[in-house]
C-alpha positions in Angstrom: 170.6 78.8 148.0 168.7 79.3 151.2 166.5 76.6 152.0 162.7 77.2 151.2 161.5 75.1 154.2 163.0 75.8 157.7 161.6 73.8 160.5 162.7 73.4 164.1 164.7 71.0 166.1 165.1 67.4 165.1 166.2 64.6 167.5 165.7 61.0 166.4 164.5 58.6 169.2 165.0 55.0 168.0 162.3 52.6 169.3 162.1 48.8 169.0 163.9 47.3 166.1 161.8 45.5 163.5 161.5 44.9 159.8 158.6 46.9 158.7 158.0 46.4 155.0 155.7 48.6 153.1 153.3 47.4 150.4 155.8 48.5 147.9 158.7 46.8 149.5 156.8 43.5 149.9 157.3 43.1 146.1 161.1 43.2 146.7 161.5 41.1 149.8 164.9 39.9 148.9 166.4 43.4 149.2 164.7 44.5 152.5 166.9 46.2 155.0 166.3 46.5 158.7 164.5 49.6 159.9 163.5 51.0 163.2 160.4 52.6 164.5 161.1 56.2 165.3 159.3 59.3 166.5 160.7 62.7 165.3 159.7 66.2 166.1 157.2 67.8 163.7 155.2 64.6 163.1 152.9 62.9 165.7 152.7 59.4 164.3 155.4 56.8 164.2 157.7 56.7 161.3 160.5 54.3 160.3 164.2 55.1 160.3 167.3 53.6 158.7 171.0 54.2 159.0 172.4 53.2 155.7 176.3 53.0 155.2 177.3 54.4 151.8 180.8 54.9 150.4 182.2 58.3 151.5 184.3 58.5 148.3 183.1 56.1 145.5 186.5 56.4 143.9 188.2 55.1 147.1 186.2 52.2 148.5 186.5 51.3 152.2 185.5 54.4 154.2 181.7 54.9 154.6 179.3 57.4 156.0 176.0 56.7 157.7 173.1 58.1 155.8 170.0 58.8 157.8 166.7 57.9 156.0 163.2 58.5 157.3 160.3 56.6 155.7 156.6 57.7 156.2 154.6 54.6 155.0 151.6 55.1 152.9 148.4 55.3 155.0 146.2 53.1 152.9 146.2 49.4 152.2 147.3 48.5 148.7 149.6 51.5 148.3 151.2 52.3 145.0 154.6 50.7 144.4 156.3 54.0 143.4 157.3 56.1 146.4 158.0 59.8 146.6 161.6 60.7 147.6 161.9 64.2 149.2 165.1 66.2 148.6 165.5 69.2 150.9 167.1 72.6 150.0 170.1 74.5 150.9 172.5 72.9 150.2 172.7 72.2 153.9 169.1 71.3 154.9 168.3 67.7 156.0 165.3 65.8 154.9 164.5 65.0 158.6 164.2 68.8 159.1 161.4 69.2 156.7 159.2 66.3 158.0 156.3 68.7 158.8 155.5 68.9 155.1 153.9 65.5 155.5 150.9 67.4 156.9 151.0 70.2 154.4 152.5 69.7 150.9 152.3 65.9 151.1 148.9 65.5 152.8 147.2 64.4 149.5 150.1 62.2 148.4 150.8 60.2 151.6 147.6 58.1 151.7 148.7 56.2 148.6 152.5 56.4 148.5 155.4 55.9 150.8 157.3 59.2 151.3 161.1 58.9 151.8 163.2 61.7 153.4 167.0 61.5 153.0 169.4 63.5 155.2 171.9 64.4 152.5 175.5 63.5 153.4 176.8 66.3 155.6 173.4 67.4 156.9 171.1 66.6 159.8 171.7 63.0 161.1 174.0 62.1 158.2 177.2 63.5 159.8 176.3 67.2 159.8 179.1 69.5 158.8 178.6 72.5 161.0 180.5 75.1 163.1 179.8 76.1 166.7 176.4 77.5 167.2 175.9 81.3 167.3 178.9 82.1 165.1 177.0 84.6 163.1 174.6 85.7 165.8 177.2 87.5 168.0 176.2 91.0 167.2 179.4 92.4 168.6 181.5 90.8 165.8 182.3 92.5 162.5 181.7 90.6 159.2 185.5 90.1 158.9 185.6 88.6 162.4 182.7 86.2 161.6 184.6 85.1 158.5 187.8 84.6 160.4 185.9 82.3 162.8 184.5 80.5 159.9 187.9 79.9 158.5 189.2 78.6 161.8 186.2 76.2 161.9 187.0 75.0 158.3 190.6 74.4 159.2 189.8 72.5 162.3 187.4 70.1 160.5 188.8 66.7 159.4 186.0 66.1 156.9 187.1 65.4 153.3 185.0 68.2 151.8 185.7 67.1 148.2 183.5 64.0 148.9 180.4 66.1 149.6 179.3 66.8 146.0 175.9 66.8 144.3 177.0 63.8 142.2 177.8 61.8 145.3 174.5 62.8 146.9 172.7 61.5 143.8 174.6 58.2 144.1 173.4 58.1 147.7 169.8 58.4 146.6 170.4 55.3 144.3 171.8 53.4 147.2 168.7 54.2 149.3 166.4 53.2 146.5 168.1 49.9 146.1 168.4 49.2 149.8 164.6 49.8 150.3 163.8 47.5 147.3 161.9 50.1 145.3 161.6 50.1 141.5 161.0 53.4 139.8 160.6 56.3 142.2 159.2 59.8 142.0 161.2 62.8 143.3 160.2 66.0 144.9 162.9 68.6 145.2 162.7 72.0 146.8 165.3 74.8 146.0 168.7 73.2 145.9 166.9 69.8 146.0 165.8 70.6 142.5 169.4 70.6 141.4 170.0 67.3 143.2 166.8 65.8 141.7 167.8 66.8 138.2 171.3 65.3 138.8 169.8 62.0 139.9 167.4 61.9 136.9 170.3 62.3 134.5 172.5 59.8 136.2 169.8 57.1 136.7 167.1 57.9 134.0 165.7 54.4 134.0 164.8 54.6 137.7 162.7 57.8 137.6 159.0 57.8 137.1 158.3 61.5 137.6 159.9 64.7 139.1 158.3 67.6 141.0 160.6 70.6 141.2 159.6 73.5 143.4 161.6 76.7 143.4 163.6 75.5 140.4 167.4 75.9 140.1 168.3 75.7 136.4 171.3 73.7 135.3 173.2 76.8 134.3 172.4 78.7 137.5 175.3 79.8 139.7 173.8 80.0 143.2 175.9 83.0 144.4 174.8 85.0 141.3 171.4 86.0 142.5 171.8 89.8 142.5 169.4 90.6 139.7 166.7 88.3 140.8 166.8 89.5 144.4 166.8 93.1 143.3 163.8 92.5 141.1 161.9 91.0 144.0 162.8 94.0 146.2 161.7 96.4 143.5 158.5 94.5 143.1 157.8 94.8 146.8 158.4 98.5 146.8 156.2 98.8 143.8 153.4 96.9 145.5 153.6 99.1 148.5 153.5 102.2 146.4 150.4 100.8 144.6 148.6 100.1 147.9 147.0 103.3 149.2 147.5 102.5 152.9 151.1 101.4 152.5 151.9 104.4 150.3 150.4 106.7 152.9 152.3 105.1 155.8 155.7 104.9 153.9 155.8 107.5 151.2 159.6 107.6 151.1 160.3 103.9 151.4 162.9 103.5 148.7 164.8 106.6 149.8 164.7 105.4 153.4 166.1 101.9 152.4 168.8 103.5 150.3 169.7 105.7 153.3 170.0 102.7 155.6 172.3 100.9 153.2 174.5 104.0 152.9 174.6 104.5 156.7 175.5 100.9 157.4 178.1 100.9 154.7 180.0 103.6 156.8 179.8 101.6 159.9 177.0 101.7 162.4 176.8 100.7 166.1 173.4 100.8 167.7 172.8 100.9 171.4 169.4 99.4 172.4 167.7 97.0 174.7 168.1 93.5 173.5 164.7 92.4 172.2 165.3 89.0 173.9 166.7 90.0 177.3 165.9 93.8 177.6 169.5 94.4 178.6 171.2 97.3 177.0 173.6 96.1 174.3 175.6 97.4 171.4 174.8 95.9 168.0 177.1 96.2 165.1 174.7 96.6 162.2 176.9 95.4 159.3 176.0 95.2 155.6 175.7 91.4 156.0 173.3 91.7 158.8 171.1 94.4 157.2 170.9 93.1 153.7 171.0 89.4 154.7 167.9 90.0 156.8 166.2 91.8 154.0 167.1 89.1 151.5 165.8 86.4 153.8 162.5 88.2 154.3 161.9 88.2 150.6 161.6 84.5 150.5 158.1 84.7 152.1 155.6 87.3 150.9 154.0 87.3 154.3 157.4 88.1 155.8 158.3 90.5 153.0 155.2 92.7 153.6 156.5 93.4 157.1 159.7 94.9 155.6 158.3 98.4 154.9 157.5 98.9 158.6 160.9 97.6 159.6 162.8 99.9 157.2 160.7 102.9 158.1 161.2 102.3 161.8 165.0 101.9 161.4 165.1 105.0 159.3 163.4 106.8 162.2 166.1 105.6 164.6 164.0 102.7 166.0 166.0 99.7 165.3 164.4 97.3 167.9 161.8 95.8 165.4 164.5 95.1 162.8 166.9 93.6 165.3 164.1 91.4 166.8 163.2 90.1 163.3 166.9 89.3 162.6 167.1 87.5 165.9 164.5 85.0 164.7 167.3 83.1 162.9 169.7 83.4 165.8 167.1 81.8 168.2 166.9 78.6 166.2 168.6 75.6 167.7 171.8 74.2 166.3 170.1 71.0 165.4 167.7 72.8 163.2 170.2 75.1 161.5 171.6 74.5 158.0 174.9 72.8 157.7 177.3 75.6 156.9 180.3 73.6 155.9 178.2 71.3 153.6 176.9 74.4 151.9 180.4 75.7 151.3 181.6 72.3 150.1 179.0 72.2 147.4 179.1 75.9 146.4 182.8 76.2 146.4 183.3 73.2 144.2 180.4 73.5 141.8 179.5 77.2 141.6 182.6 79.3 142.4 184.5 78.0 139.3 181.5 79.5 137.2 181.3 82.7 139.2 183.5 84.6 136.8 184.5 88.3 137.1 182.2 89.0 134.1 179.3 87.3 135.9 180.0 89.1 139.1 180.0 92.4 137.4 176.8 91.7 135.4 175.0 90.4 138.5 176.1 93.1 140.9 173.3 94.2 143.3 173.2 95.5 146.9 171.4 92.5 148.4 174.1 89.9 147.3 177.2 92.2 146.8 178.6 91.6 150.3 178.1 87.8 150.0 179.8 87.8 146.7 182.8 89.7 148.2 183.2 87.3 151.2 182.7 84.0 149.5 186.0 83.6 147.6 188.0 83.9 150.8 185.9 81.2 152.5 186.3 79.0 149.4 190.0 79.3 149.4 190.0 78.0 153.0 187.8 75.0 152.0 190.4 73.9 149.4 188.0 71.8 147.4 188.9 70.9 143.8 186.7 72.5 141.1 183.9 70.2 139.8 183.2 70.5 136.1 179.5 70.0 135.7 178.6 68.0 132.6 176.4 69.5 129.9 172.8 68.6 130.9 171.3 65.7 129.0 167.6 65.5 128.2 165.3 64.4 131.0 162.6 62.1 129.5 160.5 61.5 132.6 157.5 63.8 133.1 158.3 66.9 135.2 156.1 69.4 137.1 157.9 72.7 137.7 156.5 75.1 140.3 157.6 78.7 140.7 156.6 81.7 142.8 156.5 85.0 140.9 157.9 86.9 143.9 160.9 84.4 144.5 164.2 86.3 145.0 166.3 83.3 144.3 164.7 80.9 141.9 162.4 83.2 139.8 160.1 81.6 137.1 162.7 82.3 134.4 164.9 79.7 136.1 162.2 77.0 135.7 161.8 78.0 132.0 165.5 77.6 131.5 165.5 74.1 133.2 162.5 73.0 131.1 164.6 73.5 127.9 166.4 70.2 128.7 163.1 68.3 129.5 160.9 66.5 127.0 157.7 66.4 129.1 157.7 69.5 131.3 154.8 71.4 132.7 155.5 74.9 134.2 153.2 76.4 136.8 153.6 79.8 138.5 151.9 81.3 141.4 151.7 85.1 141.2 151.5 85.9 145.0 154.0 83.3 146.2 157.7 83.5 146.9 160.2 80.7 147.5 158.2 77.5 147.6 154.7 76.7 146.3 153.9 73.1 147.2 152.4 73.8 150.7 150.1 76.6 149.6 146.5 76.8 148.5 145.6 74.0 146.0 149.1 73.0 145.4 148.9 69.8 147.5 146.1 68.6 145.3 148.0 69.4 142.2 150.9 67.3 143.4 148.7 64.3 143.8 146.9 64.8 140.5 150.3 65.0 138.7 151.7 61.8 140.4 148.6 59.8 139.7 148.4 60.8 136.0 151.7 62.5 134.9 150.6 62.1 131.2 147.7 64.6 131.8 147.9 68.4 131.7 147.8 69.9 135.2 145.4 72.9 135.5 147.2 75.3 137.7 144.7 78.1 137.5 143.8 77.7 141.2 147.3 78.9 142.1 146.1 82.4 141.1 143.7 82.3 144.0 146.4 82.2 146.7 145.9 85.7 148.1 148.6 88.4 148.5 149.3 89.1 152.3 148.6 92.5 153.7 151.2 95.0 154.6 152.2 95.8 158.2 151.3 99.5 158.8 152.2 99.7 162.5 153.5 97.9 165.6 150.3 95.9 166.0 151.2 93.7 163.0 149.8 93.2 159.5 146.4 94.5 158.6 143.5 92.1 159.1 
């Protein structure tokens, strides 16, 4: 599951060592751990950092892994004793890579609560499991060549991939809670972080005050099986263009143009064009993975998705430069800010692939995810992780706020409804003009604070309807004003 919040480079600079207790920790002085002041990209003010050793494999004590934890102390005196733990998406995204949400989604929460970001084992500064940078960005490679390089990377790694499960990551959260001396905690999870949050709530129910789940993964959801939801999001985008007079006039044959591109790429397509980054003439192999992966990724954000008709139409006319330039946005991110590919595979191959049955593959078949579904089994065979049997979900008694974007191609609102069936006190809110991730937009930050302060009260999410739909891009100058 692609992460919903992608931010740039992260490099931790440790400053003077000190014990910096928060108001919440002062009540648990006997369990304080030593923290360090740190400045991290994306946040201007000083934070606190901790490297906490946790068992690599709880079944085999002895070997440990250093877990990076970032604490943003509450801004006001007399802060509430229950912090908010942030669980990033992916799997593969690190908590330290989403720190900028302190100034967006968490801007109403931070005044009164500590906010704790954990780099999940195998991500970010917690022993990131990654291959060499640029592996999938070399446009001269075929999809099979990219996979072969990935397999070599997997085989060269000495990491015990079987230890990087969601259950072990949930145990790590408990180790952090205890080390920092907190009592009950609140959890915010985004995308895959919602799976991890639910796993923690079921493993340690007595330690959870509330959960906020944004872009909700249901317990029965198989992450690679997202064909129907992604196709529904694409169909909805095409329908919105057709209903918009200006978009319909600019791109009257949009669906046919897209289908034509898919068919052309399926037969093999090499494009000669000036590289959008260097202006040098290059040959680009436009593979199914590159075309459909870019389209799928753009659907996460409605603002990005509404540029898609222009890119499709331009490519159909033989002008591939805008599409290639958009695809290069991902390639231009730095290795430190990219998702941990091997951690992603460790989780998905152990927990999802055993449930990705031939019957499910057939029923979920759709163009946007078909190529990924074809390639994943070979990569999982190289990972050699044992299958993890996920237990039947027990009931979560803590209050839960579930947020969904109606345009989400990965965790559509019906996923949240499915998750809520195993929750006693669940509130579901949906934003009609939003994609993958709601918490940063419109009135959502205020709703998070209202729920955390009074989880027993009903949250009025009507203001989410006021988040406007972005305009379509009708030409090279960009979206309409």
